C-alpha positions as CSV (number, residue, x, y, z in Angstrom):
1,X,-25.9,80.7,25.8
2,X,-23.9,79.5,28.8
3,X,-27.0,79.6,30.9
4,X,-28.8,77.3,28.5
5,X,-25.9,74.9,28.4
6,X,-25.7,74.7,32.1
7,X,-29.4,73.6,32.2
8,X,-28.3,70.4,30.4
9,X,-27.0,69.1,33.7
10,X,-30.7,68.5,34.6
11,X,-32.4,65.6,32.9
12,X,-35.6,67.5,32.0
13,X,-33.6,69.7,29.6
14,X,-31.7,66.9,27.8
15,X,-34.4,66.1,25.3
16,X,-32.4,66.9,22.1
17,X,-28.8,67.4,23.4
18,X,-26.4,66.8,26.2
19,X,-23.1,68.0,27.6
20,X,-19.8,66.2,27.4
21,X,-16.5,67.2,29.2
22,X,-12.9,66.6,28.4
23,X,-10.8,66.0,25.3
24,X,-11.2,62.3,25.3
25,X,-15.0,62.4,25.1
26,X,-14.9,65.3,22.6
27,X,-12.5,63.3,20.3
28,X,-14.7,60.2,20.6
29,X,-17.8,62.2,19.7
30,X,-16.1,63.7,16.7
31,X,-14.8,60.3,15.6
32,X,-18.3,58.8,15.9
33,X,-19.8,61.5,13.7
34,X,-21.9,63.1,16.4
35,X,-23.2,66.6,15.7
36,X,-21.4,69.1,17.9
37,X,-23.8,72.0,18.5
38,X,-21.5,74.3,20.6
39,X,-18.0,74.0,22.1
40,X,-16.9,76.0,25.2
41,X,-13.2,76.0,25.7
42,X,-10.3,77.9,27.1
43,X,-8.6,80.2,24.7
44,X,-5.3,78.3,25.1
45,X,-6.9,75.5,23.1
46,X,-7.7,77.6,20.1
47,X,-5.2,75.9,17.9
48,X,-6.9,72.5,18.4
49,X,-10.3,74.0,17.6
50,X,-9.6,75.9,14.4
51,X,-11.9,73.7,12.4
52,X,-14.9,74.2,14.7
53,X,-16.6,77.5,14.1
54,X,-19.1,76.7,16.8
55,X,-16.4,77.3,19.5
56,X,-16.9,79.9,22.2
57,X,-13.9,80.7,24.2
58,X,-14.6,81.2,27.9
59,X,-12.8,81.9,31.1
60,X,-11.7,79.3,33.6
61,X,-14.5,80.4,35.9
62,X,-17.2,80.0,33.3
63,X,-15.8,76.6,32.3
64,X,-15.8,75.5,35.9
65,X,-19.4,76.6,36.2
66,X,-20.3,74.6,33.0
67,X,-18.4,71.5,33.9
68,X,-19.8,68.8,36.2
69,X,-16.3,67.8,37.5
70,X,-14.1,69.7,40.0
71,X,-11.2,70.0,37.6
72,X,-12.4,70.4,34.0
73,X,-10.0,69.6,31.2
74,X,-10.5,72.8,29.2
75,X,-13.4,71.8,27.0
76,X,-17.1,71.3,27.4
77,X,-19.3,70.6,24.4
78,X,-23.0,70.3,23.6
79,X,-23.7,67.3,21.5
80,X,-27.0,66.6,19.7
81,X,-28.7,63.4,20.6
82,X,-29.2,60.9,17.8
83,X,-32.7,59.9,16.9
84,X,-33.6,56.3,17.6
85,X,-34.2,54.5,14.3
86,X,-36.4,51.4,14.2
87,X,-35.2,48.5,12.1
88,X,-36.9,47.6,8.9
89,X,-39.9,45.6,10.2
90,X,-40.9,44.2,6.8
91,X,-38.4,41.4,7.1
92,X,-38.0,38.9,10.0
93,X,-39.6,38.7,13.5
94,X,-38.9,41.1,16.3
95,X,-39.6,41.3,20.0
96,X,-39.7,44.7,21.7
97,X,-39.3,44.7,25.5
98,X,-40.0,47.7,27.7
99,X,-39.2,48.4,31.3
100,X,-37.5,45.0,31.9
101,X,-36.7,44.9,35.6
102,X,-34.0,42.3,35.3
103,X,-32.5,42.0,31.8
104,X,-30.6,38.8,32.9
105,X,-34.0,37.0,33.0
106,X,-34.6,37.7,29.3
107,X,-32.0,35.2,28.2
108,X,-28.7,35.1,26.4
């Protein structure tokens, strides 16, 4: 489980989910309604994570191994990527741009 989470540091493994670190990003993800797949946290934060059954409590060493930063804030979570949804194309006109080298040249 930890081994698979650690793989998410590499882009090729981030097709359906990604890692976030720290309480601020975790709270923002929850507020935005993101699907939290798994939470890795220190046991001392158990009171804050009572409502999250997907929590796995780990040691500081494991959290440090999972985190990308030198001083993790006690929590790392796996968040599911949102699927891109296309607009309703039956109404209006749309222009789709791909691989724009300089977006400033597209216009305001």
